[in-house]
Every structure is written in structure tokens, then in C-alpha cells.
PLY file of the C-alpha trace (Angstrom):
ply
format ascii 1.0
element vertex 167
property float x
property float y
property float z
element edge 166
property int vertex1
property int vertex2
end_header
24.63 -48.41 10.25
21.08 -49.99 10.54
19.78 -47.36 13.22
21.24 -44.49 10.90
19.16 -45.89 7.68
15.96 -45.93 9.99
16.59 -42.51 11.10
17.16 -41.18 7.46
14.03 -43.09 6.12
11.99 -41.87 9.12
13.25 -38.33 8.60
12.12 -38.43 5.21
8.49 -40.03 6.02
8.12 -37.08 8.23
9.16 -34.45 5.72
6.96 -36.06 3.26
3.99 -36.05 5.64
4.47 -32.48 6.22
4.92 -31.32 2.92
1.89 -33.33 1.81
-0.19 -31.34 4.23
0.98 -28.09 3.06
-1.65 -25.97 0.93
-0.34 -25.28 -2.71
0.73 -21.78 -2.98
-1.66 -19.61 -5.03
0.03 -17.30 -7.75
-1.67 -14.27 -8.69
-2.18 -14.82 -12.36
-1.00 -12.43 -14.88
-4.50 -11.31 -16.05
-5.43 -10.14 -12.64
-2.02 -8.34 -12.21
-2.76 -6.55 -15.35
-6.30 -5.76 -14.39
-5.20 -4.48 -11.02
-2.36 -2.31 -12.63
-4.48 -0.96 -15.38
-7.33 -0.13 -12.85
-4.85 1.70 -10.56
-3.53 3.80 -13.34
-7.03 4.75 -14.75
-8.15 5.71 -11.27
-5.44 8.20 -10.86
-5.59 9.50 -14.41
-9.54 9.94 -13.89
-8.25 12.16 -10.91
-5.93 14.01 -12.93
-2.62 12.24 -11.85
-0.16 10.90 -14.16
1.16 7.74 -12.45
2.85 4.28 -13.15
1.41 0.92 -11.00
3.58 -1.93 -10.52
2.52 -5.35 -9.42
5.06 -7.74 -7.90
4.78 -11.25 -6.65
5.28 -12.28 -2.91
8.86 -12.37 -3.56
8.92 -8.93 -4.84
9.79 -10.01 -8.42
7.87 -7.84 -10.99
4.97 -9.27 -12.64
3.50 -6.03 -14.43
4.48 -2.48 -14.92
1.81 -0.04 -16.36
3.40 3.19 -16.87
0.48 5.80 -17.49
0.52 8.27 -20.40
2.77 11.28 -19.65
3.85 9.97 -16.29
7.28 10.86 -15.36
10.33 8.37 -15.20
10.60 8.12 -11.55
7.16 7.04 -11.20
8.36 3.49 -12.45
11.06 3.36 -9.49
8.52 4.61 -6.81
5.82 2.38 -7.84
8.03 -0.67 -7.78
9.70 0.32 -4.44
6.31 0.74 -2.84
5.11 -2.68 -3.98
8.48 -4.28 -3.11
8.17 -2.95 0.43
4.67 -4.63 0.90
5.79 -7.69 -0.59
9.06 -7.96 1.52
8.09 -6.16 4.83
4.32 -6.93 5.28
5.18 -10.58 6.38
7.44 -9.61 9.03
5.74 -6.25 10.28
2.20 -7.15 9.75
0.76 -4.45 7.78
-1.35 -4.36 4.50
-0.56 -0.86 3.12
2.72 1.06 3.16
0.82 4.02 4.88
0.39 1.53 7.88
4.15 0.66 7.77
5.09 4.40 7.85
2.94 4.65 11.04
4.72 1.52 12.70
8.14 3.14 11.85
7.36 6.51 13.65
8.42 4.90 17.07
10.71 2.23 15.68
14.49 2.95 16.49
15.34 1.00 13.66
13.51 3.01 11.26
16.53 4.41 9.57
18.18 1.44 8.97
14.93 -0.28 7.64
14.33 2.62 5.43
17.84 2.32 4.01
17.44 -1.27 2.89
17.72 -1.14 -1.06
14.32 -0.89 -2.88
12.42 -0.19 0.22
10.48 3.12 0.30
8.70 4.21 3.35
5.81 5.91 1.55
2.09 5.60 0.99
0.92 4.16 -2.07
1.70 0.44 -1.70
-1.12 -2.45 -1.12
-0.93 -6.16 -0.24
-2.71 -8.40 -2.29
-3.95 -11.43 -0.41
-5.63 -14.81 -1.20
-6.53 -17.14 1.56
-5.07 -14.77 4.00
-1.82 -15.09 2.51
0.30 -12.41 0.81
0.84 -13.21 -2.79
1.45 -9.98 -4.54
1.34 -6.24 -3.95
0.60 -3.41 -5.94
2.40 0.04 -5.78
1.53 3.40 -7.26
3.71 6.24 -8.00
3.45 9.72 -9.46
0.30 11.17 -7.51
1.03 14.61 -5.40
1.10 12.82 -2.32
1.23 8.96 -1.49
-2.26 8.78 0.05
-3.52 9.59 -3.50
-1.25 6.73 -4.84
-2.66 4.50 -2.31
-6.39 5.28 -3.06
-5.49 4.34 -6.78
-3.67 1.03 -5.52
-6.61 0.06 -3.23
-8.84 0.62 -6.49
-6.70 -1.96 -8.48
-7.29 -4.29 -5.50
-10.73 -3.82 -5.18
-11.11 -4.44 -8.82
-9.57 -8.01 -8.51
-10.91 -8.92 -5.18
-13.65 -11.05 -6.31
-11.43 -13.03 -8.45
-8.98 -13.92 -5.55
-9.44 -17.30 -3.60
-10.97 -16.58 -0.19
0 1
1 2
2 3
3 4
4 5
5 6
6 7
7 8
8 9
9 10
10 11
11 12
12 13
13 14
14 15
15 16
16 17
17 18
18 19
19 20
20 21
21 22
22 23
23 24
24 25
25 26
26 27
27 28
28 29
29 30
30 31
31 32
32 33
33 34
34 35
35 36
36 37
37 38
38 39
39 40
40 41
41 42
42 43
43 44
44 45
45 46
46 47
47 48
48 49
49 50
50 51
51 52
52 53
53 54
54 55
55 56
56 57
57 58
58 59
59 60
60 61
61 62
62 63
63 64
64 65
65 66
66 67
67 68
68 69
69 70
70 71
71 72
72 73
73 74
74 75
75 76
76 77
77 78
78 79
79 80
80 81
81 82
82 83
83 84
84 85
85 86
86 87
87 88
88 89
89 90
90 91
91 92
92 93
93 94
94 95
95 96
96 97
97 98
98 99
99 100
100 101
101 102
102 103
103 104
104 105
105 106
106 107
107 108
108 109
109 110
110 111
111 112
112 113
113 114
114 115
115 116
116 117
117 118
118 119
119 120
120 121
121 122
122 123
123 124
124 125
125 126
126 127
127 128
128 129
129 130
130 131
131 132
132 133
133 134
134 135
135 136
136 137
137 138
138 139
139 140
140 141
141 142
142 143
143 144
144 145
145 146
146 147
147 148
148 149
149 150
150 151
151 152
152 153
153 154
154 155
155 156
156 157
157 158
158 159
159 160
160 161
161 162
162 163
163 164
164 165
165 166
């Protein structure tokens, strides 16, 4: 019994030391998420595209949806799914944009199965938001005529807040 108590105590001491060494996880502030989404929508509107931009946290949970004026209803879903794809697939497949992921899928025999996962969308328009090298959020844009145009707008949103992210 005494050995069991010792093992139990040492186990929790080791866990405590490991936990104490972990850096706190950065959470993208709502103000930066709003700024990124609004910048993305404005960038696309300036180019004549009616879009929606969605920012999700690292778990894929929505932080912000910015539905541009006169954007169609489906843009909400496509922007969310692009952001969700980055948040949930980028840590596994090591990419920063959904266009990069599409390229990786081309030669992947599991591509049809991966593309069939709920809320995963293999189209350009999603971009990772990183702080200290860690994915902390993602932005997706939907509604421009072509995902590459959506992705340019999402990149503009990221660029707008980049200086406010911890390095």
C-alpha cells in the first residue's frame, strides 16, 4: 500500500511539473477576430464581391461571422466550413491555407473520405491565424467567384491583425 501511495504521489508531481512548464495557450481576442473578418469582407467588397467572413477558434468554434451586405445565404456556410477546415485539419496535415490543403489532397487516396467529413470543405478561402507558431484561429471567406479570390480576402484579414498577434 505504501508503494502505491508513493507511485501515486510521484505521478502527480511529474504531471504537475510538466503542466507548469506548458506555455499558456493564447486566445485570439474578439476585437482582433472582428477586425480580421471586417477587413476580409471590405477587401472583397472593394473588388466587387459580396462575401461572408467567419473566424473560428482553434477548436473550430465560431468567434465571429461578418455577413457582407447583399451576400447570399450560402456564403455563411462556405466561409464557416473553410475556417473550420483550417482549424481542424491544418494541425494534422501541416498547411496554412485551404488552397494548400487542396493540393495535398490531389494525390491522397483518402481524399474522398476526408472531404466527406462534416463541415470540411476542400476549397480555397480559408487561412490559419497563428500566434507563437501555434494555430489559434482561422478565417474563412465565401462568396467571391472562385476560392482563390476568397483566400486573398482572408489573407487581407490576417494581414490586418498580424502585428497584434504575439510572435
